[in-house]
C-alpha positions as CSV (number, residue, x, y, z in Angstrom):
1,M,-35.8,62.3,64.7
2,A,-32.4,61.6,66.3
3,A,-30.4,58.6,65.1
4,S,-31.0,56.8,68.4
5,D,-34.8,57.2,68.5
6,P,-36.7,54.0,68.0
7,I,-38.4,53.7,64.6
8,P,-41.9,52.2,64.1
9,V,-42.1,49.3,61.8
10,E,-44.6,46.5,61.0
11,V,-43.9,42.8,60.3
12,V,-46.7,41.1,58.4
13,Y,-47.4,37.5,57.5
14,A,-50.4,36.2,55.6
15,A,-50.9,32.7,56.8
16,P,-53.4,30.6,54.7
17,L,-56.3,31.5,56.9
18,Q,-55.4,34.8,58.5
19,Q,-53.1,37.8,58.2
20,Q,-51.0,38.8,61.2
21,V,-49.5,42.3,61.7
22,Y,-46.9,42.9,64.4
23,R,-46.3,46.5,65.2
24,L,-42.8,47.2,66.7
25,L,-40.6,50.1,67.9
26,L,-37.1,49.1,67.0
27,P,-33.7,50.8,67.2
28,A,-32.6,52.6,64.0
29,G,-30.4,50.3,61.9
30,T,-32.4,47.2,62.6
31,T,-32.4,44.9,59.6
32,A,-35.5,43.2,58.0
33,Q,-34.3,39.8,59.4
34,Q,-33.9,41.2,62.9
35,A,-37.4,42.7,62.8
36,V,-38.8,39.3,61.9
37,E,-37.0,37.6,64.7
38,L,-38.0,40.3,67.3
39,S,-41.6,40.3,66.2
40,G,-42.4,36.8,67.5
41,V,-43.8,35.7,64.1
42,L,-41.4,32.7,64.0
43,Q,-42.6,31.4,67.3
44,A,-46.2,31.9,66.3
45,H,-45.6,30.1,62.9
46,P,-43.0,27.4,63.4
47,E,-43.4,26.3,59.8
48,L,-41.5,29.5,58.8
49,Q,-38.4,28.2,60.6
50,A,-38.0,25.2,58.3
51,Q,-37.3,27.3,55.1
52,P,-35.3,30.3,54.1
53,L,-37.5,33.4,54.3
54,T,-38.3,35.6,51.4
55,L,-38.9,39.2,52.6
56,G,-40.1,42.4,51.1
57,I,-40.9,45.9,52.0
58,Y,-44.2,47.2,50.5
59,G,-44.3,44.6,47.8
60,K,-40.6,44.9,46.8
61,A,-38.3,42.0,47.5
62,V,-35.4,42.9,49.8
63,K,-32.4,41.0,51.3
64,A,-32.6,40.0,54.9
65,E,-29.8,42.4,55.7
66,Q,-31.8,45.4,54.4
67,P,-31.7,48.2,57.1
68,L,-35.2,49.4,57.9
69,R,-36.5,53.0,57.9
70,A,-39.3,54.4,60.0
71,R,-42.8,53.1,59.0
72,D,-41.4,50.3,56.8
73,R,-43.7,47.2,56.5
74,V,-41.6,44.0,56.4
75,E,-43.6,41.3,54.5
76,I,-42.9,37.6,54.8
77,Y,-43.8,35.8,51.6
78,R,-45.0,32.3,51.4
79,P,-43.7,30.0,48.6
80,L,-45.9,29.5,45.6
81,L,-47.8,26.2,45.6
82,G,-47.2,25.6,41.9
83,D,-45.9,27.1,38.7
84,P,-48.3,30.0,37.8
85,K,-48.1,29.3,34.1
86,E,-48.9,25.6,34.6
87,I,-51.9,26.4,36.9
88,R,-53.3,28.9,34.3
89,R,-52.8,26.3,31.5
90,R,-54.6,23.7,33.6
91,R,-57.5,26.0,34.4
92,A,-57.9,27.0,30.8
93,A,-58.0,23.4,29.7
94,E,-60.6,22.6,32.3
95,A,-62.7,25.5,31.2
96,Q,-62.4,24.5,27.6
97,Q,-63.5,20.9,28.5
98,R,-66.5,22.3,30.4
99,R,-67.5,24.4,27.5
100,T,-67.3,21.5,25.0
101,Q,-69.2,19.2,27.3
102,G,-71.9,21.8,27.8
103,T,-72.5,22.2,24.0
104,S,-72.9,18.4,23.3
């Protein structure tokens, strides 16, 4: 593959109710942020424009300036809704309460 050949990449975003995959052919040297902008995902999901994006490639966090390679999958991560430790703690307490109420 010559340096000027376009490279195939995917941009994926898992919205709360659906996952969207954008398949693109981009110039070599395109960054993760540029791929997101060129994909159209920001227009389809305006809520993404109100926050800084957290990006990854195949599950590994990357900076927006990360140059892409052929067949990379740029993932846009949504923020967590709560602290995972606190959520687990709350669920465990609720389960314990249900168990104690069930034995009375």
